[in-house]
DODREN-9148 format. One record per residue (C-alpha): x, y, z negated. Coordinates in nm, 2 decimals. Example, Ala and Ser with C-alpha at 12.3 -4.5 7.8 and 13.67 -1.06 7.14 Angstrom:
! DODREN-9148
SITE xx yy zz
SITE 1.23 -0.45 -0.78
SITE 1.37 -0.11 -0.71
//
This chain:
! DODREN-9148
SITE xx yy zz
SITE -0.75 -0.73 1.74
SITE -0.59 -0.91 1.45
SITE -0.26 -0.78 1.33
SITE -0.17 -1.01 1.02
SITE 0.15 -1.14 1.04
SITE 0.23 -1.51 1.16
SITE 0.18 -1.72 0.82
SITE -0.09 -1.46 0.64
SITE -0.41 -1.61 0.70
SITE -0.62 -1.46 0.43
SITE -0.74 -1.10 0.49
SITE -0.42 -0.83 0.39
SITE -0.54 -0.54 0.15
SITE -0.67 -0.36 0.44
SITE -0.67 -0.60 0.75
SITE -0.88 -0.32 0.93
SITE -1.23 -0.38 0.79
SITE -1.15 -0.67 0.61
SITE -1.51 -0.84 0.62
SITE -1.64 -0.56 0.45
SITE -1.99 -0.40 0.50
SITE -1.99 -0.05 0.67
SITE -2.06 0.12 0.34
SITE -1.80 -0.08 0.14
SITE -1.53 0.03 0.41
SITE -1.69 0.42 0.37
SITE -1.60 0.42 0.05
SITE -1.29 0.27 -0.03
SITE -1.16 0.46 0.28
SITE -1.28 0.77 0.09
SITE -1.13 0.68 -0.27
SITE -0.79 0.59 -0.05
SITE -0.77 0.97 0.09
SITE -0.88 1.11 -0.22
SITE -0.61 0.93 -0.44
SITE -0.33 1.01 -0.17
SITE -0.44 1.38 -0.13
SITE -0.46 1.43 -0.51
SITE -0.31 1.14 -0.71
SITE -0.55 1.14 -0.93
SITE -0.84 0.84 -0.96
SITE -1.13 0.91 -0.76
SITE -1.48 0.97 -0.91
SITE -1.78 0.80 -0.70
SITE -2.03 1.02 -0.94
SITE -1.85 1.35 -0.77
SITE -1.80 1.20 -0.40
SITE -1.99 1.50 -0.27
SITE -2.18 1.57 0.07
SITE -1.91 1.44 0.24
SITE -2.01 1.09 0.26
SITE -2.27 0.94 0.49
SITE -2.40 0.73 0.18
SITE -2.65 0.86 -0.06
SITE -2.56 0.80 -0.43
SITE -2.70 0.47 -0.52
SITE -2.53 0.29 -0.19
SITE -2.18 0.46 -0.29
SITE -2.23 0.33 -0.61
SITE -2.35 0.01 -0.47
SITE -2.04 -0.02 -0.28
SITE -1.77 0.04 -0.54
SITE -1.95 -0.20 -0.76
SITE -1.91 -0.47 -0.49
SITE -1.54 -0.38 -0.42
SITE -1.47 -0.41 -0.76
SITE -1.63 -0.75 -0.80
SITE -1.41 -0.88 -0.48
SITE -1.12 -0.72 -0.59
SITE -1.08 -0.50 -0.37
SITE -1.06 -0.15 -0.62
SITE -1.02 -0.16 -1.01
SITE -1.16 0.12 -1.18
SITE -1.13 0.33 -1.52
SITE -1.31 0.37 -1.80
SITE -1.53 0.63 -1.67
SITE -1.59 0.45 -1.38
SITE -1.39 0.62 -1.14
SITE -1.19 0.41 -0.88
SITE -0.80 0.38 -0.97
SITE -0.65 0.23 -0.67
SITE -0.78 0.16 -0.35
SITE -0.65 0.00 0.02
SITE -0.31 -0.05 -0.19
SITE -0.29 0.30 -0.31
SITE -0.28 0.35 -0.70
SITE -0.28 0.61 -0.93
SITE -0.13 0.42 -1.21
SITE 0.22 0.38 -1.17
SITE 0.36 0.01 -1.04
SITE 0.70 -0.10 -0.95
SITE 0.66 0.04 -0.58
SITE 0.64 0.42 -0.52
SITE 0.62 0.67 -0.22
SITE 0.72 1.02 -0.16
SITE 0.58 1.23 0.06
SITE 0.55 1.60 0.12
SITE 0.20 1.54 -0.05
SITE 0.41 1.43 -0.36
SITE 0.50 1.10 -0.55
SITE 0.22 0.79 -0.53
SITE 0.26 0.43 -0.59
SITE 0.16 0.10 -0.41
SITE 0.08 -0.23 -0.52
SITE 0.33 -0.38 -0.32
SITE 0.63 -0.33 -0.06
SITE 0.44 -0.41 0.22
SITE 0.15 -0.12 0.17
SITE 0.43 0.14 0.10
SITE 0.58 0.05 0.43
SITE 0.25 0.06 0.60
SITE 0.15 0.33 0.47
SITE 0.44 0.59 0.56
SITE 0.46 0.42 0.88
SITE 0.09 0.49 0.99
SITE 0.15 0.86 0.86
SITE 0.46 0.88 1.06
SITE 0.60 1.11 0.81
SITE 0.96 1.19 0.64
SITE 0.96 1.00 0.33
SITE 1.09 0.74 0.10
SITE 1.02 0.43 -0.08
SITE 1.16 0.34 -0.45
SITE 1.15 -0.02 -0.55
SITE 1.37 -0.26 -0.74
SITE 1.45 -0.58 -0.59
SITE 1.27 -0.88 -0.83
SITE 1.58 -1.12 -0.80
SITE 1.86 -0.85 -0.89
SITE 1.67 -0.56 -1.06
SITE 1.91 -0.35 -0.82
SITE 1.69 -0.03 -0.67
SITE 1.65 0.01 -0.35
SITE 1.55 0.34 -0.16
SITE 1.42 0.32 0.16
SITE 1.43 0.64 0.37
SITE 1.14 0.75 0.64
SITE 1.21 0.98 0.91
SITE 0.88 1.01 1.14
SITE 0.73 0.72 1.01
SITE 1.05 0.45 1.07
SITE 1.31 0.35 0.78
SITE 1.64 0.45 0.83
SITE 1.95 0.35 0.68
SITE 1.89 0.05 0.45
SITE 1.95 -0.32 0.50
SITE 1.68 -0.39 0.30
SITE 1.39 -0.66 0.39
SITE 1.07 -0.71 0.28
SITE 0.90 -1.04 0.22
SITE 0.58 -1.14 0.28
SITE 0.42 -1.38 0.12
SITE 0.19 -1.61 0.25
SITE -0.17 -1.50 0.15
SITE -0.34 -1.84 0.21
SITE -0.39 -1.91 -0.15
SITE -0.51 -1.58 -0.26
SITE -0.85 -1.47 -0.26
SITE -0.80 -1.12 -0.44
SITE -0.50 -0.96 -0.29
SITE -0.44 -0.71 -0.52
SITE -0.42 -0.96 -0.79
SITE -0.24 -1.30 -0.65
SITE -0.06 -1.17 -0.34
SITE 0.05 -0.83 -0.41
SITE 0.29 -0.91 -0.68
SITE 0.48 -1.16 -0.45
SITE 0.52 -0.89 -0.19
SITE 0.86 -0.72 -0.23
SITE 1.15 -0.55 -0.14
SITE 1.49 -0.72 -0.17
SITE 1.88 -0.62 -0.10
SITE 1.89 -0.87 0.18
SITE 1.75 -1.18 0.34
SITE 1.95 -1.42 0.12
SITE 1.81 -1.30 -0.20
SITE 1.45 -1.28 -0.09
SITE 1.47 -1.62 0.03
SITE 1.61 -1.77 -0.27
SITE 1.39 -1.59 -0.50
SITE 1.10 -1.70 -0.28
SITE 1.25 -2.06 -0.35
SITE 1.27 -2.01 -0.73
SITE 0.90 -1.88 -0.74
SITE 0.76 -2.17 -0.55
SITE 0.62 -1.86 -0.32
SITE 0.54 -1.94 0.05
SITE 0.63 -1.67 0.28
SITE 0.88 -1.53 0.52
SITE 1.16 -1.29 0.53
SITE 1.10 -0.97 0.83
SITE 1.30 -0.67 0.88
SITE 1.16 -0.32 0.72
SITE 1.13 -0.25 1.08
SITE 0.89 -0.49 1.16
SITE 0.72 -0.50 0.84
SITE 0.64 -0.12 0.86
SITE 0.49 -0.15 1.20
SITE 0.27 -0.45 1.07
SITE 0.17 -0.24 0.80
SITE 0.12 0.12 1.01
SITE -0.11 -0.12 1.26
SITE -0.31 -0.18 0.97
SITE -0.34 0.15 0.82
SITE -0.38 0.36 1.07
SITE -0.74 0.36 1.02
SITE -0.72 0.49 0.71
SITE -0.47 0.79 0.74
SITE -0.62 0.98 1.06
SITE -0.63 1.31 0.95
SITE -0.38 1.34 0.63
SITE -0.09 1.31 0.89
SITE -0.07 1.64 0.83
SITE 0.03 1.70 0.53
SITE 0.34 1.47 0.55
SITE 0.48 1.67 0.84
SITE 0.80 1.85 0.65
SITE 1.12 1.69 0.52
SITE 1.05 1.57 0.14
SITE 1.31 1.61 -0.16
SITE 1.71 1.62 -0.07
SITE 1.92 1.36 -0.05
SITE 2.03 1.43 -0.43
SITE 1.69 1.24 -0.52
SITE 1.79 0.92 -0.36
SITE 1.92 0.81 -0.70
SITE 1.63 0.87 -0.85
SITE 1.26 0.73 -0.90
SITE 1.30 0.35 -0.89
SITE 1.60 0.36 -1.17
//
């Protein structure tokens, strides 16, 4: 089933298997889950016996994912981001019971929390005004925010993390999002937080199976609502 939003014609950062080989999919999923659980880069050399691949296959899969722009690595060859989740601070932070993590774009932040089905929060800023945006999640659904998501059209982008993600952000309202897109010549559409979360959750569920229990408790109290992206 194709869960891509209308108007997005190229593979999104997850998009189910996204045309990847079985070994590349296994490695990317392992890296994503390790980053979520530890907040640290994933070392393919220390992947252990938990993967149904030998070391040479794991290394080849990592190299392929790097070459096609699906994962970056650090100087030690460790994967620092996978399926939208990053160990390096970005403009988009998610908070769950597992702690703070970062995502490459706002769509990924919504999708990951939606797929997990947990309580949490997204902290980011509006590109048009610089105003901090904090979106609370309860049970994997955004609540109490009028923010919107701008989904850029991927038809021009072959490397999602580099070409597409910088143009996918939360805005304080639809007017601000549309104005920003027009000023920057970015094609796409504005969707509600609920729609963006549902679209993203459908893509990330294959990656988060079994991780949901890590976030079944409430995250930090409302006093943190003014922290994060500020």
